[in-house]
C-alpha positions in Angstrom: 56.6 5.6 64.2 58.0 3.0 61.9 59.9 1.5 64.8 56.6 1.0 66.8 54.9 -0.6 63.8 57.8 -3.1 63.3 57.9 -3.8 67.1 54.3 -4.9 67.0 54.9 -7.1 64.0 58.0 -8.7 65.7 55.8 -9.7 68.7 53.3 -11.3 66.5 55.8 -12.9 64.2 58.0 -14.4 67.0 54.9 -15.8 68.7 53.5 -17.4 65.6 56.8 -18.8 64.1 58.0 -20.3 67.4 54.7 -22.0 67.9 54.6 -23.4 64.3 58.3 -24.3 64.3 57.5 -27.0 66.9 55.5 -28.7 64.2 58.1 -28.2 61.4 61.4 -29.8 62.3 64.6 -28.2 61.1 63.6 -24.5 60.9 64.5 -23.3 64.3 67.8 -21.7 63.1 66.0 -19.9 60.3 63.3 -18.6 62.6 66.0 -17.2 64.9 67.8 -15.6 62.1 64.6 -14.0 60.8 63.8 -12.6 64.2 67.3 -11.1 64.5 67.0 -9.3 61.2 63.7 -7.8 62.2 65.1 -6.6 65.5 68.1 -5.1 63.8 65.9 -3.2 61.3 63.8 -2.0 64.3 66.9 -0.5 65.9 67.7 1.3 62.6 64.2 2.6 62.3 64.5 4.3 65.7 67.5 6.3 64.4 65.5 7.0 61.2 62.5 8.2 63.2 64.7 10.6 65.2 66.2 12.0 62.1 62.7 12.5 60.7 61.7 14.4 63.8 64.7 16.7 63.4 63.7 17.4 59.7 67.2 16.3 58.9 66.6 13.2 56.7 66.8 13.1 53.0 63.7 12.2 50.8 65.4 9.0 49.8 65.8 7.9 53.4 62.3 9.0 54.2 61.1 6.8 51.4 63.1 3.8 52.8 61.4 4.4 56.2 58.0 4.5 54.6 58.6 1.3 52.6 59.8 -0.5 55.7 56.7 0.6 57.7 54.4 -0.5 54.9 56.3 -3.8 54.6 55.8 -4.3 58.4 52.0 -3.7 58.0 52.0 -6.1 55.1 53.7 -8.8 57.2 51.2 -8.2 60.0 48.3 -8.6 57.5 49.7 -11.8 56.1 50.2 -13.2 59.5 46.7 -12.4 60.6 45.2 -13.7 57.4 47.1 -17.0 58.0 45.8 -17.2 61.6 42.2 -16.4 60.4 42.3 -19.1 57.7 44.3 -21.6 59.7 41.8 -21.4 62.6 39.0 -22.6 60.4 40.9 -25.8 59.2 39.9 -29.0 60.9 43.3 -30.6 60.4 45.9 -28.2 61.7 48.9 -30.4 61.1 48.0 -31.0 57.5 47.4 -27.3 56.6 50.4 -25.8 58.5 53.0 -26.2 55.8 50.7 -24.8 53.1 49.9 -21.6 55.0 53.4 -21.0 56.2 54.3 -20.8 52.6 51.7 -18.0 52.2 53.2 -16.2 55.2 56.6 -15.9 53.5 55.3 -14.9 50.1 55.6 -11.2 51.2 57.5 -9.5 48.4 58.8 -12.3 46.2 56.8 -14.9 44.4 58.2 -18.3 45.4 57.4 -21.4 43.7 54.8 -23.6 45.5 57.2 -26.5 45.7 59.8 -24.7 47.8 60.3 -26.2 51.2 59.4 -24.1 54.3 63.0 -23.7 55.4 64.0 -22.2 52.1 61.1 -19.9 52.2 62.2 -18.6 55.6 65.7 -18.1 54.2 64.3 -16.1 51.3 62.6 -13.8 53.7 65.8 -13.5 55.6 67.5 -12.3 52.4 64.8 -9.6 51.8 65.2 -8.4 55.4 69.0 -8.4 55.1 68.8 -6.3 51.9 66.5 -3.8 53.8 69.0 -3.6 56.6 72.0 -3.0 54.3 70.1 -0.2 52.5 69.6 1.3 55.9 73.3 1.1 56.6 74.0 2.9 53.3 71.8 5.7 54.4 74.0 6.0 57.5 71.4 4.8 60.1 72.9 3.6 63.3 71.5 0.9 65.6 70.0 2.5 68.8 69.2 0.5 71.8 65.5 0.0 72.4 64.0 1.8 75.4 66.2 4.9 75.3 64.7 8.3 74.8 65.6 10.7 72.0 66.9 13.6 74.0 70.5 13.2 73.0 69.6 13.3 69.3 67.5 16.5 69.4 69.1 19.5 67.9 70.0 22.6 69.8 67.4 24.7 68.0 65.4 24.7 71.2 67.9 27.2 72.7 67.2 29.7 69.9 63.4 29.3 70.3 63.4 29.9 74.0 65.9 32.8 74.0 63.2 35.4 73.5 61.6 34.3 76.9 64.6 35.8 78.7 64.1 39.3 77.3 60.4 40.0 77.5 59.5 43.4 78.8 57.6 43.7 82.0 54.8 45.5 80.2 54.3 42.6 77.8 53.8 40.0 80.6 50.2 39.2 81.7 48.9 36.9 84.4 52.2 36.0 86.3 52.0 38.5 89.0 50.7 36.3 91.8 53.0 33.4 90.8 56.0 35.8 90.7 55.2 37.4 94.1 54.7 34.0 95.8 58.0 32.6 94.5 59.9 35.8 95.5 58.4 35.5 99.0 59.5 31.8 99.2 63.1 32.8 98.2 63.5 35.7 100.6 61.3 34.9 103.6 61.8 31.2 103.9 64.0 29.4 106.4 67.8 29.6 106.3 68.3 26.0 105.2 68.8 24.9 101.6 65.6 24.7 99.6 64.7 23.5 96.1 61.7 24.8 94.1 60.6 23.0 91.0 58.2 24.8 88.5 56.5 22.3 86.4 54.2 22.7 83.3 53.6 22.1 79.7 56.0 23.8 77.1 55.0 27.3 76.2 53.3 28.0 79.5 55.8 30.7 80.4 57.9 28.9 83.0 61.2 30.5 81.8 59.5 34.0 81.5 58.2 33.7 85.1 61.4 32.6 86.7 63.4 35.3 84.8 61.2 38.0 86.3 61.8 36.4 89.7 65.5 36.2 89.1 65.8 39.8 87.9 63.7 41.2 90.8 65.6 43.9 92.8 64.7 42.3 96.1 66.0 39.0 95.0 69.3 40.5 93.6 69.9 42.3 96.9 69.1 39.3 99.0 71.7 36.8 97.6 75.5 37.1 97.6 75.7 35.4 94.2 73.4 34.1 91.5 73.6 31.9 88.4 71.2 31.1 85.5 72.0 27.8 83.9 70.0 26.6 80.8 70.3 22.9 80.9 67.9 21.5 78.2 68.1 18.0 76.7 71.8 17.8 76.0 74.3 19.0 78.5 77.9 18.4 79.7 78.3 18.4 83.5 81.8 19.9 83.4 80.7 22.8 81.2 77.7 23.4 83.4 79.8 23.6 86.5 82.3 26.0 85.0 79.5 28.2 83.8 78.1 28.3 87.4 81.4 29.2 88.9 82.0 32.0 86.4 78.6 33.5 87.0 79.0 33.4 90.8 82.3 35.3 90.6 80.8 37.7 88.0 77.9 38.5 90.3 80.4 39.6 93.0 82.4 41.5 90.5 85.3 39.1 90.9 87.5 37.1 88.5 87.1 33.4 88.4 90.3 31.3 88.9 91.9 30.5 85.6 92.6 26.9 86.5 88.8 26.0 86.4 89.1 25.7 82.6 91.3 22.6 83.0 89.6 21.1 86.1 87.8 17.8 86.0 84.3 17.4 87.3 85.3 16.2 90.8 87.6 19.3 91.2 84.9 21.6 90.0 82.4 20.2 92.5 84.9 20.7 95.3 85.5 24.3 94.2 81.8 25.1 94.2 81.2 23.5 97.5 84.0 25.5 99.2 82.7 28.7 97.6 79.1 28.2 98.6 80.0 27.3 102.2 80.3 31.0 103.0 77.9 32.5 100.4 74.1 32.7 100.0 73.3 31.7 96.5 70.4 31.5 94.0 70.8 29.1 91.1 68.3 28.6 88.3 68.4 25.3 86.4 66.1 26.1 83.4 64.6 23.4 81.2 65.7 20.1 82.8 64.8 16.8 81.0 67.0 14.3 82.7 65.3 12.6 85.7 68.8 12.0 87.2 69.9 15.6 87.0 69.3 16.6 90.6 70.9 13.4 92.0 74.0 14.3 90.0 74.2 18.0 91.0 72.9 18.2 94.5 76.3 17.4 96.0 77.4 20.8 94.9 75.1 22.6 97.3 76.1 22.3 101.0 73.4 21.8 103.6 74.1 24.9 105.7 72.3 27.9 107.1 73.2 30.4 104.3 69.7 30.2 102.8 70.8 28.7 99.5 68.0 28.5 96.9 67.7 26.4 93.8 64.9 26.7 91.2 64.3 24.1 88.6 62.0 24.4 85.6 60.8 21.3 83.8 58.0 19.8 81.8 58.3 16.5 83.6 57.2 16.2 87.2 59.4 13.1 87.6 62.4 15.4 87.1 61.5 17.5 90.1 62.9 16.5 93.5 60.0 15.0 95.3 58.5 16.6 98.5 58.2 13.0 99.7 62.0 12.8 99.8 62.6 16.0 101.8 60.4 18.7 103.4 62.8 21.2 101.7 61.7 20.2 98.2 58.7 22.0 96.8 56.8 21.3 93.5 55.0 24.3 92.0 52.6 23.3 89.2 52.1 26.2 86.9 48.6 26.4 85.5 47.3 27.9 82.2 46.1 31.5 82.1 42.5 32.0 83.1 40.3 33.2 80.3 40.3 36.9 81.4 44.1 37.1 81.6 44.5 35.2 78.3 42.1 37.6 76.6 44.0 40.6 78.0 47.3 39.2 76.7 45.7 38.6 73.2 44.4 42.1 73.1 47.7 43.6 74.1 49.4 41.8 71.2 46.7 42.3 68.5 45.1 45.6 69.3 48.2 47.8 70.1 46.9 50.7 68.0 43.6 50.5 69.9 45.4 50.8 73.2 44.9 47.0 73.9 41.1 47.3 73.7 39.2 44.9 71.5 36.8 46.6 69.1 33.1 45.4 69.5 33.0 43.8 66.1 36.0 41.5 67.0 35.0 40.4 70.5 33.3 37.2 69.4 36.2 36.3 67.0 38.8 37.1 69.7 37.0 35.0 72.3 37.0 32.0 69.9 40.7 32.4 69.2 41.7 32.8 72.9 39.5 29.8 73.9 41.3 27.7 71.3 44.7 28.7 72.7 43.6 27.1 76.0 45.4 29.6 78.2 48.8 28.8 76.7 50.8 32.1 76.5 53.0 30.9 73.7 50.0 30.1 71.5 48.2 33.4 72.4 51.2 35.5 71.6 52.1 33.6 68.4 48.6 33.4 67.0 48.0 36.9 68.1 51.0 38.0 66.2 49.5 36.7 63.0 46.2 38.4 63.5 48.0 41.7 64.4 49.3 41.8 60.8 45.9 41.3 59.3 43.5 44.2 58.4 40.8 44.8 60.9 38.2 43.4 58.6 35.8 40.7 59.9 35.8 38.7 56.6 39.6 38.6 56.6 39.7 37.4 60.2 37.1 34.8 59.5 39.2 33.4 56.6 42.3 33.1 58.8 40.4 31.5 61.7 38.8 28.9 59.4 42.3 27.9 58.0 44.2 28.0 61.3 44.8 24.2 61.4 46.4 24.1 58.0 48.4 27.3 58.9 50.2 25.2 61.5 52.0 23.4 58.6 52.7 26.4 56.4 53.1 29.4 58.6 56.6 29.8 60.0 55.3 31.6 63.1 52.9 28.9 64.0 55.5 26.2 63.3 57.4 27.5 66.3 54.5 26.5 68.5 54.5 23.0 67.0 58.3 22.8 67.3 58.3 23.8 71.0 55.5 21.5 72.0 57.0 18.7 69.9 60.2 18.6 72.1 58.2 16.8 74.8 57.0 14.3 72.2 60.5 13.7 71.0 61.7 13.0 74.5 59.2 10.2 75.0 60.5 6.6 75.2 59.2 4.5 72.3 56.6 2.6 74.3 54.8 5.9 75.0 54.9 7.5 71.6 52.1 5.4 70.0 50.0 5.9 73.2 50.4 9.6 73.0 49.5 9.8 69.3 46.3 7.8 70.1 44.8 10.9 71.6 44.4 12.1 68.0 41.7 9.5 67.6 39.5 11.7 69.8 38.1 15.1 68.9 39.7 18.3 70.0 38.8 19.5 73.5 37.5 16.1 74.4 37.5 14.7 77.9 38.5 11.0 77.6 37.6 8.2 80.0 41.0 6.9 81.3 39.8 3.3 81.7 38.5 3.3 78.1 41.8 4.8 76.8 44.1 2.3 78.6 42.0 -0.6 77.4 42.2 0.6 73.9 46.0 0.9 74.2 46.1 -2.7 75.4 44.0 -3.9 72.5 46.2 -2.1 70.0 49.2 -3.9 71.4 51.0 -0.7 72.7 51.3 -2.0 76.3 54.2 -4.4 77.0 54.0 -7.0 79.7 55.9 -6.4 83.0 56.6 -9.1 85.5 54.4 -8.9 88.5 52.0 -6.4 86.9 48.8 -6.7 85.0 48.6 -5.1 81.5 46.1 -2.7 83.1 48.6 -1.6 85.7 51.3 -1.1 83.1 48.9 1.0 80.9 48.0 3.1 83.9 51.7 3.7 84.5 52.0 4.8 80.9 49.2 7.3 81.4 50.8 8.6 84.6 54.1 9.2 82.8 52.3 11.2 80.1 50.6 13.3 82.8 53.9 13.9 84.7 55.5 15.0 81.4 52.8 17.6 81.0 51.7 16.1 77.8 48.3 15.0 79.1 46.1 17.0 81.5 44.0 15.6 84.3 40.3 16.5 83.7 38.6 14.6 86.5 39.9 13.0 89.7 37.9 11.3 92.4 38.3 11.7 96.2 40.6 8.7 96.5 43.0 10.0 93.9 42.0 8.0 90.9 42.2 9.8 87.6 38.9 9.3 85.9 39.1 11.5 82.8 42.0 13.2 80.9 42.6 15.4 77.8 45.3 17.0 75.8 45.7 20.7 75.2 44.1 21.9 71.9 47.5 23.1 70.7 49.0 19.7 71.6 46.1 18.1 69.7 47.3 19.9 66.6 50.8 18.6 67.1 49.4 15.0 67.4 47.4 15.3 64.2 50.4 16.7 62.4 52.7 13.9 63.7 50.2 11.2 63.0 50.0 12.2 59.3 53.7 12.8 58.9 54.8 9.6 60.6 52.1 7.5 59.0 50.4 6.5 62.3 47.6 5.7 59.8 45.0 7.6 61.7 42.0 8.9 59.7 39.6 11.3 61.2 36.4 12.0 59.4 36.4 15.5 60.8 39.4 16.1 58.5 39.1 13.6 55.6 36.5 12.7 53.1 38.6 10.3 50.9 39.1 6.8 52.3 41.1 5.4 49.4 44.3 5.5 51.4 45.2 2.6 53.7 43.9 3.4 57.1 44.8 1.1 60.0 42.7 3.2 62.4 39.5 5.1 61.7 38.0 7.7 64.0 34.5 8.3 62.7 33.3 11.6 64.1 30.2 13.8 63.8 29.6 16.8 61.5 30.9 15.1 58.4 29.3 14.4 55.0 31.3 11.3 54.2 29.1 8.3 53.3 29.7 5.6 55.9 28.8 2.8 53.5 31.8 3.8 51.4 34.3 2.8 54.0 35.4 -0.7 52.9 39.2 -0.8 53.4 40.1 -4.4 54.4 43.2 -3.4 56.2 41.5 -1.3 58.8 42.2 -2.7 62.3 40.4 -0.2 64.6 37.2 1.8 64.4 36.1 4.4 66.9 32.7 6.0 66.6 32.4 9.3 68.3 29.4 11.6 68.5 27.7 10.3 65.3 24.0 10.9 65.5 23.0 9.0 62.3 24.3 5.7 60.9 23.0 3.5 58.1 21.8 0.0 59.0 24.3 -1.4 56.5 27.3 0.1 58.2 28.0 -2.6 60.7 27.3 -5.4 58.3 29.7 -3.8 55.8 32.3 -3.5 58.6 32.1 -7.2 59.6 32.1 -8.3 56.0 35.1 -6.2 54.9 37.2 -5.7 58.0 37.9 -9.3 58.9 41.3 -8.4 60.5 39.7 -5.8 62.8 40.9 -5.8 66.4 38.9 -2.9 67.9 35.3 -1.9 67.4 34.3 1.0 69.7 30.7 1.9 69.2 30.2 3.8 72.5 27.2 6.2 72.1 26.6 5.2 68.5 23.0 5.2 67.2 22.8 1.4 66.7 20.2 -1.1 68.1 21.6 -4.4 66.9 24.8 -6.4 66.2 24.8 -8.7 63.2 25.6 -12.3 63.7 28.6 -11.8 61.3 30.5 -10.3 64.3 31.5 -13.9 64.9 33.7 -13.7 61.8 36.1 -11.2 63.5 38.5 -13.8 64.9 41.1 -11.1 65.8 38.7 -8.8 67.6 40.0 -7.9 71.0 37.8 -4.9 72.0 34.1 -4.5 71.5 32.2 -1.7 73.1 28.4 -1.2 72.8 28.3 1.1 75.7 25.5 3.6 75.7 23.8 2.1 72.7 20.3 0.7 72.1 21.5 -2.8 71.5 19.2 -5.3 73.2 20.7 -8.7 72.4 24.1 -10.3 71.6 24.1 -12.9 68.8 25.2 -16.4 69.8 28.1 -16.0 67.4 29.8 -13.8 70.0 31.3 -17.0 71.3 33.5 -17.3 68.2 35.5 -14.2 69.3 38.3 -16.2 71.0 40.7 -13.3 71.2 38.2 -10.9 72.8 39.6 -9.2 75.9 37.1 -6.3 76.4 33.3 -6.6 76.1 31.7 -3.3 77.3 27.9 -3.3 77.5 27.5 -0.6 80.1 24.3 1.4 79.7 23.2 -0.7 76.8 19.8 -2.5 76.7 21.3 -6.0 77.0 19.6 -7.8 79.9 20.9 -11.3 79.4 24.2 -12.7 78.1 24.2 -15.7 75.9 25.7 -19.0 77.2 28.4 -18.7 74.5 30.1 -16.0 76.6 31.8 -18.8 78.5 33.9 -19.6 75.5 35.7 -16.3 75.6 38.7 -17.5 77.6 40.8 -14.4 77.0 38.1 -12.0 78.3 39.6 -9.5 80.8 36.8 -7.0 81.1 33.1 -7.8 81.1 30.7 -5.0 82.2 27.0 -4.9 81.5 24.0 -3.1 83.1 21.0 -1.1 82.1 20.7 2.5 83.3 17.5 4.5 82.7 18.3 8.1 83.4 14.5 9.0 83.5 14.1 6.9 86.6 14.8 8.4 90.0 17.6 6.8 92.1 16.2 3.7 93.8 17.3 0.3 95.1 17.2 -1.4 91.7 19.1 1.3 89.9 21.0 0.5 87.7 19.7 -2.9 86.5 22.1 -5.8 86.4 22.2 -8.5 83.7 21.5 -12.2 83.8 24.5 -14.5 83.1 24.4 -18.3 82.7 26.6 -21.0 84.2 30.1 -21.3 82.7 31.4 -18.0 84.0 34.0 -19.9 85.9 35.8 -20.7 82.6 36.7 -17.0 82.1 39.8 -17.2 84.3 41.5 -14.2 82.7 38.7 -11.8 83.9 39.9 -8.7 85.7 36.6 -6.9 86.0 33.1 -8.4 86.2 30.0 -6.2 86.8 27.0 -6.0 87.2 25.6 -9.6 87.3 22.7 -11.2 89.0 23.3 -13.8 91.7 20.9 -16.3 90.0 21.8 -19.3 92.1 24.4 -20.7 94.5 26.1 -22.7 91.7 26.8 -19.5 89.7 28.2 -17.9 92.9 30.5 -20.8 93.5 31.8 -20.5 89.9 33.1 -17.0 90.8 35.6 -18.7 93.1 37.5 -19.8 89.9 38.1 -16.2 88.9 41.4 -15.9 90.7 42.6 -12.8 88.7 39.4 -10.7 89.4 40.1 -7.1 90.5 36.5 -5.8 90.5 33.2 -7.6 91.2 29.7 -6.2 91.4 26.9 -8.7 92.1 23.2 -8.0 92.7 19.9 -9.8 93.8 21.8 -11.7 96.5 19.5 -13.7 98.8 20.1 -14.0 102.5 20.7 -17.7 102.3 23.4 -17.2 99.6 25.5 -14.9 101.8 27.5 -17.7 103.3 28.3 -19.2 99.8 29.5 -15.7 98.6 31.6 -15.3 101.7 33.5 -18.5 101.0 34.1 -17.3 97.4 35.3 -13.9 98.4 38.0 -15.3 100.7 39.5 -16.9 97.6 39.8 -13.6 95.7 43.2 -12.4 97.0 43.6 -9.8 94.1 40.1 -8.2 94.5 40.3 -4.4 94.8 36.7 -3.3 94.3 33.5 -5.1 95.6 29.8 -4.2 95.4 27.1 -6.4 96.7 23.3 -5.7 96.5 20.4 -7.8 97.9 17.1 -8.5 96.2 15.3 -5.6 98.0 15.8 -3.0 100.7 14.4 -5.4 103.3 16.5 -8.4 102.4 19.2 -9.0 104.9 22.8 -9.0 103.6 24.5 -11.8 105.5 28.2 -11.3 105.2 29.4 -12.1 108.7 31.2 -15.4 108.0 34.2 -13.8 106.2 37.3 -14.4 108.4 40.0 -13.3 105.9 38.7 -10.6 103.6 40.5 -9.7 100.3 43.7 -8.0 101.5 43.9 -5.5 98.7 40.3 -4.3 98.8 40.1 -0.5 98.2 36.4 0.1 97.3 33.4 -1.5 99.1 29.7 -1.0 98.4 27.0 -2.8 100.4 23.4 -2.3 99.4 20.8 -4.0 101.7 19.9 -4.4 105.4 22.7 -5.3 107.8 21.9 -6.7 111.2 25.2 -5.4 112.3 28.4 -4.1 110.6 30.5 -7.0 109.4 33.4 -7.5 111.7 35.9 -8.1 108.9 35.5 -4.5 107.7 37.7 -3.4 110.6 40.5 -5.5 109.0 40.5 -3.6 105.7 43.8 -1.7 106.0 43.8 -0.7 102.3 40.2 0.4 102.0 39.8 3.9 100.5 36.1 4.1 99.7 33.0 2.7 101.5 29.3 3.1 100.6 26.7 1.7 102.9 23.1 2.0 101.5 19.9 0.9 103.1 21.8 -0.8 105.8 19.5 0.4 108.6 22.1 -0.2 111.3 21.1 0.5 114.9 24.7 0.8 116.3 26.8 3.8 115.3 29.0 2.5 112.4 31.4 5.4 112.7 33.0 3.8 115.8 34.6 1.2 113.6 34.9 3.1 110.3 36.7 6.1 111.7 39.7 3.9 112.7 40.4 2.7 109.1 43.8 4.2 108.3 43.4 4.8 104.6 39.7 5.6 104.2 39.2 8.7 102.0 35.5 8.6 101.0 32.5 7.4 103.0 28.8 7.6 102.1 26.0 6.5 104.3 22.5 6.4 102.7 19.7 5.2 104.9 22.4 3.2 106.6 21.8 4.2 110.3 18.6 4.5 112.3 20.1 5.8 115.5 19.8 9.4 116.8 23.5 10.4 117.2 26.7 10.1 115.3 30.0 10.8 117.0 33.3 11.4 115.2 36.0 11.3 117.9 39.3 13.2 118.0 41.8 11.5 115.8 39.1 9.8 113.7 39.1 9.7 109.9 42.7 10.9 109.5 42.6 10.6 105.7 38.9 11.1 104.9 38.3 13.7 102.2 34.6 13.1 101.4 31.8 12.3 103.9 28.1 11.8 102.8 25.3 11.4 105.4 22.1 11.1 103.5 18.5 10.0 104.3 19.3 9.4 108.0 15.8 9.9 109.3 16.5 9.4 112.9 19.6 11.5 113.2 19.2 14.5 115.5 22.8 15.2 116.5 26.2 15.0 114.8 29.3 15.6 117.0 32.7 16.3 115.5 35.6 16.4 118.1 38.6 18.6 117.6 41.3 16.7 115.8 38.9 14.6 113.7 38.6 14.8 109.9 41.8 17.0 109.4 41.7 16.5 105.6 37.9 16.6 104.9 37.2 18.6 101.8 33.5 17.9 101.1 30.7 17.2 103.6 27.1 16.3 102.4 24.2 16.1 104.8 20.6 15.4 104.2 17.8 14.7 103.9 17.9 14.4 107.7 14.5 15.6 108.9 15.3 15.3 112.7 18.7 17.2 112.5 17.9 20.6 114.0 21.5 21.8 114.9 24.5 22.5 112.8 27.0 19.7 113.4 28.9 20.4 116.7 32.6 21.0 116.0 32.2 21.9 112.3 34.3 25.0 112.9 37.3 22.6 113.5 37.3 21.4 109.9 39.9 23.8 108.4 40.3 21.9 105.1 36.6 21.9 104.3 35.9 23.4 100.9 32.3 22.2 100.1 29.4 21.9 102.6 26.2 20.7 101.1 22.7 20.3 102.6 19.8 18.5 100.9 16.2 19.0 101.8 16.8 20.2 105.4 14.2 21.9 107.7 13.5 25.6 107.1 14.7 26.6 110.6 17.9 24.7 110.1 18.7 26.5 106.9 17.8 30.0 108.2 20.1 29.5 111.2 23.1 29.6 108.8 22.2 32.7 106.7 24.7 35.6 106.8 22.5 38.3 108.2 20.4 36.9 111.0 21.6 33.2 111.3 23.0 32.4 114.8 25.1 29.5 113.3 26.6 31.6 110.4 29.8 32.0 112.4 30.4 28.2 112.5 30.4 27.9 108.7 31.7 31.2 107.4 35.2 29.8 106.9 33.9 27.3 104.3 34.3 28.6 100.7 31.2 26.9 99.2 28.0 26.2 101.1 25.1 24.9 99.0 21.4 24.1 99.9 19.5 21.7 97.6 15.7 21.9 97.4 13.2 19.9 95.2 11.4 21.9 92.5 8.9 19.6 90.9 10.9 16.6 89.5 14.2 18.5 89.7 16.6 19.7 92.4 17.8 23.3 92.5 21.0 24.4 94.3 21.2 27.7 96.2 24.3 29.4 97.5 24.6 30.6 101.0 22.6 33.9 101.3 20.8 33.5 98.0 17.8 35.9 98.0 15.8 33.4 96.0 16.3 30.7 98.6 15.3 33.1 101.4 12.2 34.2 99.5 11.2 30.5 98.9 11.7 29.6 102.6 9.7 32.5 103.9 6.8 32.1 101.4 
């Protein structure tokens, strides 16, 4: 990761020197030369990092890489110290020359009287020496932005070879996948079809497909077959020759001799002619190149011979997309469920016991299997280690406790790390640092995606792209990591947004190993108790004995506090006193109740999170943080923001509200914060919520926030509605909007919008509506709508069901009429529908052809609704049906034994009834005897 470190330094250095060069005539040429030297070293470092990943670099060369990396950090420190000091000087012009001298006193002591130009030339000489040493070590310049796949060794072929020869009796948990794929191959239509099996390394993709490929039915069905292992480095001509030879061999024929001298174009023509009259099955195993299918598809003719192609890959972007052709299918292979994983482990470990786990080892075995996370490679490999150990509890306990360190020393476990690491090696450089950042979070931790991407931005990992915000680019980075099977989706909402993610526990081990080996400078208190080493990033985690007041390293740039239950009062004061170059302070969930005024000394701070803390007030010195981009006060106790907030001109994310989980959901939940005038100065803001609409002047200021993507405003009075409408028409980038009135009875007057924000995807309106605003019908991009306490008299579904992209709709006390009607063809994309607290509703009609994609339907309380919704049996995609506080007769009518409406809902997998029990709700499944007993008592 030396290349990444230098890359960040180059960005800072160029920005600073170009700016200051304008004040110092005659140094433009030297600045340009310095920049070129740094960029050349950066290209060498990429080659060095690749060699380090292959374990093929000498210790001398590794030392060179380490020194360059440390020099890069040193440069960054000096630059930031210069900025910190320079910012405090009243006379910028006078001080500039003096501090530029300090910048270039990096490794050589120059005399104070040297001119600035000569100082830059000296730095150039140092960088030139570094570059020349790199050339002596044989490093080559590699173009930035390329992946490392061509440089990876072929060891992967050796590691995966065993997958092709696993006995049927040793395989567990693939039966359903195998049978489904066999059925697709044999029973499908006669046109050409492509199946892509996607999943993380070590999941068993090759093993699965080999069992499919060797199946007797499959062998008999096709005229010819070929298995091609592609991997990261391949030559197209050799691949095509291999395919031809395997086809002829499958038919017990001899391939033409001339193919050995044919060029690629001739080989393609030979294959096309051959396959015109044959039904074929071809496996392309382990593809990494996203262009592979585009290059090879011309070989396979589009005819009625039933040709089948199966691709295995870790990267979903490699797989031909079903959006491109209905004949392309993507099959995402999942981890083994716990029961199957445990069965596989026992087969491997307890062979002498007939595959049965002895009672004394059940708890240990469960812990090991859980840690493997359903990854067959990890289960088999770790199981192999335990199979060699004596069946003694103390011996097993010792091995289990040292498992993490075993990954570095045990040759068997290193195979897991190596196989999983290939995906890391293949990453482009802009994603490597992002991926390693997952090591800042504990093992098996679900990570909020928005938090993660904002941290990446603050770290400087995210590069600007024309036409996109940094947040958009960061989200694209995360999507790439997910598609490459390096990151798992943990939580996704109904409109397709990924809310939480995680990495597999085994991948987490790889990350920690790489972070240490490549000097990512990550220190986790779960693993370290000595903080004498330089630590650019600290992850302070619970269950450690390290004294927090002992952490004083001035070079620390990022601190994340995770799950810490006790923290000395002096900790934050020490941080702000010692870490003056800090850029990130993430205190989410930390046991703190104040922020010292010294926070204003952290000029470089870009990210400050006090989410879910007991902090009640921000010091006025917060206004000194001129580089702050993220201020997260969500679920803190801050009720009012100081006026100095208006000085934070780089702020992109400002969120603050108070949430009391002991209070039942009501109109004022959660509580917004008060903000003073001056908010219009924060013109970089992307997200702003939740703020009180204190006056019309404040609302008008919002019109200056042209970059705003999300806005939530509360306590809006009726007479301020027209002012807000005028402001909203200016917000052409707005994607999410929430508006709440002062009370349930206050009218929300939003009728005067003629041109609503064209990109609006999420809308929440809280308060009485005299009628549904007409502009809602114009929202062609809207995906989610919530109408709460609207008390409409006209059926709002007449308009809402025509919105082409609506995926989630919730109505809470939003309609006072008696009937709702969803017409045929209505809500074509809706996945979630909530109808709650509709006191007057007595009939819900669903026509055939409506709601074709609906997955979840929530109804109730609706005291007047006596009949199951008419047409509910038409909803073939419905997975979850939920009723809250409905009448007894209504519930009994759906029970399996005697309910006359059971036939209408029996096709729905999950039906739940919620009933109050004291201050809590209890959910009952359909047919639950406890529910029936309660209803009949």
